[in-house]
N, C-alpha and C positions, 0 to 999 in steps of 0.2 A: 861315245859321240853325243849322247844326250846331255852329258855333263859339260860339254864344251860350247853349247848353243847359248852363249850369253846374250846374244841378241833377242832371245825369247824370254828374258828377265832372270831366270835362274832361281835359286833358293838364296835369298839374301844372307840369312844367318849362317847356313852350311858353307856358302862360298866365302864368307868372311873368316869361318874357321879354317878353311884351306889355306887362304891368304895368310893368316897369322902363323900357320904351320910352316909355310915356306919361308916366311920372314925369320921365324925363330931358327930354322936350319941354317939360313944363309949367316945370320949373326953368330951362331955357334961355330960355323966354319972359319968365320972372319976372325972371331976372338980366340980360336984354337982352344975350345973346349967342348965338353960333351953336350949334346942338344937336351939331354933329359934334365939337368938342374935349370936350364933355361926355361924349358916347358914347365917346370915345377912353379917357378916364379911367375910365370904368365898367367896360368890356370888359377893361381891362388887370388888374383884380383879381377878375374872375368865376371863372377857372379854379380857384383855391384854393378857393373856396366850392363849386363842382361836386364837386371831389375829396372833400371831407371829407363832403359830402352823401351821395356813393356809398359812402363807407366807412361811414357811419352806416347806410345801407341794408343793406350786408353784415353788419354787426354785429347788427342786429336782425332779420335773416332777412327782409327784405323785397324787393319786386320781383324775384320768382325769375325765372332765365332759362328758356331752352327746355330740355326734356330732351335729353340727349345721344342719338346714334343708339342704337336698341334693342340692335343688335348687340354693343354694348360694356357693356350693363347687367350681365352676369354677372361681368365683372372690369372695373370702370369706372376709368378714369385717376385718379390721385391729386388732380388739381386739381379734379375734379367735385365738386359739393356735394350733400348730402341733408338734407332738412328734416323733422324729427319732426312739425311741424304738418301735413304731408301726410296724416297719419293721420285727420285731422279732415274731410278732404274727402269729399264724398259718394260719389265713385267709387273711394275706397279700399277694397279687399275683403279684405285680409289681417288684419284685426283678430282674428279668432278664431284663426288660425294663430299669431300673436305670443303670445296669451295662454296658449297651450299650452306656451310656452317661458319664460314669466315669471311671477313671483308678484307682479306689480305690484298686482292688485286686493287684496291682503291689506291691510285696514285702510283701504281707499278706501270713502267712503260710498255705498251702492248708488244713490243717485239722481244720482250724478256720472257724466258721459259717460265710457265705458271708453276711447275713442280720446284724448280730452282728458287723462285721467289718465295714460297712457302718454306722451303727449307732454310733459307737465309734469314727469313723472319722468326723461325723457331730457334735458330741458334743465337739470334740477337735477344732473344728473351721475350718475345711477344706472347703474353699468357693467353690470348684468345687462340692463336694459330697452334700453341702447344696443346691446349685443351682440345682443338678441333682435329688435330692429326693423331693424337696418342692412340685412340682406340683402332686406328687403321694400320698402325706399323707393328712389325713382326718383333716379338721378343727374342733376344739371341742370348746365348751363354756368354759371360764376360771372359772369354778366352785369354784377352790381354792380362787380366788380373791373376787368372790361373797360372799363367806362365811367368808373371812377375813373382809370385809365390814360389813356383817350383824351381824356375831357373835362377831366381835370385836368392830367396830366403833358405830354402831346403838345400839347394847345391852349395851355397855358401857355408851352411852349418856342415854339410858332409865334409867340405874342403877342411874346415876346422878341426873336426874329428880326427882326420887323417894326419893333420899337421901335429896333433898332440903328442904322438908317439914316434919314436925313431923309425925311419923307412929308408929304403934304398932309393937313390936318385931315379927318378922316372915313375915311381909308384903313384905319386900324387897326380902326375899327368894322366896315367892310366885309369886312376880312381875318378877322375874328373870325366873322362870319355865314358866311363861306365854309367856313372850316375846321370850325367847330362843326357845321355843317349836314352836311358829308360824314362827319364822324366818327359823329354821331348816326345817319345812314342806315345806315352799315356796322354800328355796335354794336347797333341795334335788331333786327338779325336774329337776335341771340342772347337776346333778351328774351322772356318769356312771352307768349303771344298770348291775347287775349280778344275777344269781339265787343261793340262798343259798343251803346248803346241805339238807335243810328240803323242797326245791322245791318252796319256796317263793321269789318273786322279792325283791331286796334289797331296792327299793323305797317303797314298800309296808311295809316292816319291819320298815324301818326308819320312814316313815310317821306315822305308828301306834304308835311307841314310842314317837314320837314328840307330837302326840294328848294326850297320857297319861300324858306327862309332863304338858301339857296345862290344863288339867282336874285337876291334883294334885295342880298346882300353884292356880288355881281359888279356890279350897277347902281350901288351906292354907290361902289365903288372906280373904276369907269369914269368916273363924273359927277365925283367929287372930283379925280381925277387931271388932269382937263382945265381945273379952275378956275385963275384967275389968282393966287390966294392964295399967299404965300410958304411953301415947305416948312418945317415945324418940326424941329428937330433931335431925333435919337433918343438913345439912351443913350451913344453915343460922342461926342456933340457938345453944346454948351450949347443949351438951348431958347431958340427965338425966339418972339416973341408971335404967336398965331394971328390972322389977319385974317378 
């Protein structure tokens, strides 16, 4: 029932994964072919899409990571990220302290939220505002870049390695699920946490779904490897028709 509560937002990437699986099964049935070669073709091009999606999240300041350990806040590492939009969060308490160091409210309509005005000015490149707010912002893990590297570069490399040698149809699909599930399980530990409408931690939900993907992937690889169908050639050999 939790998976069906689409009105509560759901897991965008996992939900998209389910949608692609359904579409692939419908297409395979319509075209009267096995779904496994179809799945192999699809998963071979997914990593670049995941990569650019995470880069877009990074550029847009979306999907914040977890805060780095508090002991490093006074001198955060260079790779940590700070988001001006943190100032509009209800628990941000440094607005008045920042205003004492900045003239940002000069010329700002009185009805406009002060925190939002400062955030807008920072994103617009106001050097005085950036200097004033930076010490008060929380440093976060760059989880978007972590997942761009894992779900994009590492996953794509793994798919290429599987493509290099002959394998049974469906093995590439299963391998994708195994590697992607493991990578998502690891990188989700650096994503920001929130509580779902059902009262579960987002990390618990994402981790559980990733484990399901790994189990499903192992099952597919084991099942397809024992079939009598002929292996299909990888990148180093001519392709043979799948049976």
